[in-house]
Residue, then its C-alpha position, 0 to 999 in steps of 0.5 A: m304910394k304903396n310901393l314906396y314902403a317897399l322902397v323904404l325897406s330897401l333904403l334901410i338896408v343901404f343906409g342903415y349902416v352909416a356912421a354918425n358923421a356921414q355926409e349928406t349927398v343930394n347929387g341933385g345934378f345927377e352928375l355922379s353915377d354908380n356901377k349900375g347906371m343909377p345916380r350915386n346915393w339914389i335908389a329906384d323902384d321900377a314897379g316890377g319892371k314897368f319903368a326903366i330908371g337910370i341916368s340920361n346923358q342925352v337930355f339934361r338941363s345943366g351939367k352932363q346928366s339927368l335922372q330919367l324915368d321911362g314908363s313906356k312899358r307901363g301899359s294900361d295900368t295907370e296906377k303903377a308908379g316909378l320912383g327915384a329916391n334919396r335919403f336925408g338924415a340917416m343918423s340925425s336926431t334933430k327934429l326938422k322945422t322946414i323942408q324945401l325941395t325944388g327940381w326941374i322936370k321935363t316930359e314928353e308932352v304928357p299931363d304933369s299931374t302924373v309926375s310929382l316930387f315927394i318927401q316921406l317919413v322914414n317909417g312911411a307914416k306921412i307922404v307929402y307931394s307936389y304936383g305941377q299945374g297944367p300940361v308941360n311942353k317939351g321945355w323944363q318946368k320948375l317944381s317945388l315942395s315946401y313943408t312945415p311939419p305941424a305939432g305932433e309930426d316928428w320929421v327927423g330922417f326922411y326920403y325925397g325924390i320923384e314919382t311918375k305914373s306917366g306912360g312916357t319919359v320924364w327927366l329930373d335935373d337940378l334938384s335942390l334940398i333946403v332943410d331948416g333954411v340951409e341948402v344941403q351941399d354935396p361933399k367937395s371930395l366927391y368931385e375933386e381930385p386929391d391935392e398935391k399935399s395929401l399925396k406927398w404926405l401919403a408917399s412920405n408915410l407909407s411903408e411897402c408890404k412886399s409879400f404874401d408868402r409866410s416864408a419871406s423875411f419879416k423885414d417889411l412887417v417891422p413897421v407894423g410891429n413898431a406901430i403897435k408898440a406894446s398893445r395887448i389887442v391888435a385887431l386885423g380887419e377886412p373890408t369883406h369876408g371874402t378877399s383872398e389876399a386880405g386873408k393871406f396877408k393876415i396869416r403872414l402878419i399873425d405869424y410875425l406878431i406871434k413869433e416876434k411880439g409875443f401874441t398868444t391867442i387868435v380871436l375870430e368873429e365866430a361863436i365861442s363854442t364853435c371855436d372852442q371845438m376847433n381849438r381842441l383839434l388844432n392841438l391834435p396831429s391827426a385832426a382832419l381840419k378840412d372835414s372838421l371845418l365843413r362839418m362844424p357850425f362855422y359861418k359858411l363865409w369862413k368855410t374857405e381855403q384861406m381859413l383852412e390855411l389859417f387852421t393848418w398853420i396854427q396846427d403846425y405851429n402848435l405841434k412844433h412849439k411847447v407854448k401853444i397858440r389858442f384859438i377862440g371866438i367872441d360872437s353871440e351869433d349862435f343860430n337858435l343857440k344850436n352849438s352853445g346849447k349842444m355844448l351845455r347838453d353834452y357836458g350835462r350828460s357826462h358830468s351834471e344832471e342838474i345842468l342837463a335838466q336846466t338846458i332841456n328846460l331852456d330848449k323848451s322855452l326856446e322852442a316856444a319863443l321861436k314860434l313868436s319871433r316874427k311878431p313885432m318886438d313889442d308884442p306882449k306874447r313875444v316879450d313874455a316868451g323872451n323874458k321866460l327864456k331869460q329866467q331860464l338862463d338865470s337858473l342855468d347860471l345858478v346851476i353852473l355856479t352851484a356845480r363849480k366844485k364838481i367841474a374839472n378845472e377853472e378853464q372848463l368852468f369858464q367855458l360853461k359860463s361863456y356858453a350860457r352868456v352867449c345864450r343870453q346875448w343871443v336872446e337879447t339880440k334876436l328877441f329884444y334890442g341887444n347890440r351884437d357889437e357890444y356883446m362881442a366886446d364884452n366877451l373879449i373883455v371877459y376873456l382877457a380878465s380871466h386870462p391876464k397874460e394873454k395877448v390877442l389878435l382879433w380877426a373881424h370885419n373892418a366895421h366891427i373893429a373900427s373905434v367909432g359908432v356905426g349905424g347909430l350903435k357903438s361898434m365893438g372897436t369903440f367899446l374896446k378902445e374905451k376900455f383899453a385905450a392904447d392897448y387896443f390897436p385896430i388895423s383896417i385892411t382895404s382895397a380899391g379893386g379886384t374881386y371878392m367872394a360872397a353868397e348869391n343870396y341869404e340862402q347861402k347855397k351858392w358862393m361866387s366871385y363878384a367884381i369890386e367896384p373901383a374906388y371913386k372920388g370921395t372915397y379914402e381908397y381913391i386917395l390910397a390908390q395914388g400911393k405907388p407901392a401896390n401894397y403898403f402899411l400906414n401908421l395912423a396913430n403916429v400922425k403929427p398934428q403939424s404935418a401938412g397934407f394929412s387933413w384928408l384923414d380927418t375928412p369924412m369920406r366913404q370906405f370900402d365895405m361889403g357884407y357876405v351876401f351880394e347886394n349889388e349896392d354901393h361898395y363904399k360906405y361912411q363909417g367915421t373918419l379914417k383917423q378916428s376909426f383905425d390906428g393903422l391901415v394896410f392897403l392892397r391895391q387888388t384882391s381876388a375872391s376867396t375860394s369856398l370849400l362848399k360845393 
């Protein structure tokens, strides 16, 4: 089953960003369909178009649907296999003792030795098959697989499903999975409508958000201000980086929080050095902001009309007020140290030969390390190159510290130290096992310690600001909540439909509008969409334990979450419970795609 390994890599993309309390979903009756005509949670490998794999609502053993694998296009290549697979234990660390997989198959009178159930270790190191005995007629036949991992085999997470090499059609239905003697049951929320108590609680606790227009009265935003109280950090999330209404609402909310709640700094999920450059322009009356946004090394996902609107508003505010809004970044994602290195070199050329010389040495070490970056993480040459880079960064830190008396002011010293710190963080994430979210949190913590009077508004993806461990790693929001407690107030902004902007692929040459998959049962957005106002705020930090109907907030369900590249995958993912992850929520029923400035 060589082609399963490619499937595994695809599944890692789909399942790799899942919270520790994600709910196992077998969907073994195949009654839950996604927007691609596949069983929800399942992934297919069609062997390069040789097999048609999807839902059948014509042939099924029970319910109304089954999984169908049609090999009529396989041709004479009998080694080609079609696969349908799911995953168990995406975030488990418990070693499994027994695995039992049972399903019912039906074929078009072909030998059933071409059809098998399978389980496979996540790393592809071990595959176990179960084949039937003798030819199968047009009826359904039960196929079972039982496996007890021997000593030396650590089964934690694994893939399971069906493989076929048949040139005919095969159906699978009523699949069940038993792990360590316990049958895996799908979450009830995937099949049930929200109950009356939940909807009543929602109606009683939401407050309508009436406008996206900054000129409108702030009256409808007062509940947000009351909820955050005296928090020093308010995180404003978004389910994608390409929804226009989320951006417009955030700009209006930022306007309110700066004018009425005393916030002073806007923080973006972007490289520190890039935002420092833009911050300087935001205080100049003649700055060409659009040209600057396009020219500077901002992530391409930020090069939109909506981000230009934010910068234009900040510039206008700063030119009219004595106390200026500060715009900063916190991200360690500085591609090949392109901008942080440039800022250090530019400073060195003008002010410090020592800093320039050390930055040039760093560039040479970086060039050598990049040539080895595609080697495995534990490759000795790659590790040595990474360690040499870190030694160069130690030397750079020392040079900056030694030169501090020659540096114009404390703010400039802070910036130089920040650029060097980002260089180190980038090395740790690209060449070792560093956690980008931890570094973003660290950068904000360092900033706030150095600027004790600042109150910040943090603009980032929902998955980053959530105060819960995501994908087996702590999110930025978790670190911030642990450090600041009530002083950190994360607000999720989400939706249940419409469109969003994303790159066509990872080359990021073409940015397009894509439809948002409508919220379905088992997602928080499906319940949130039952609220009557189109757009509203929900205070999750003020939920009274004795209140009836709020238990769904503590029930693990999927949340709307999409990256900046179109993947055509499930738009809703597990990221911890809603109440655990956020202190507030803004629901926007319909969104439209942001408008890219890139041609």
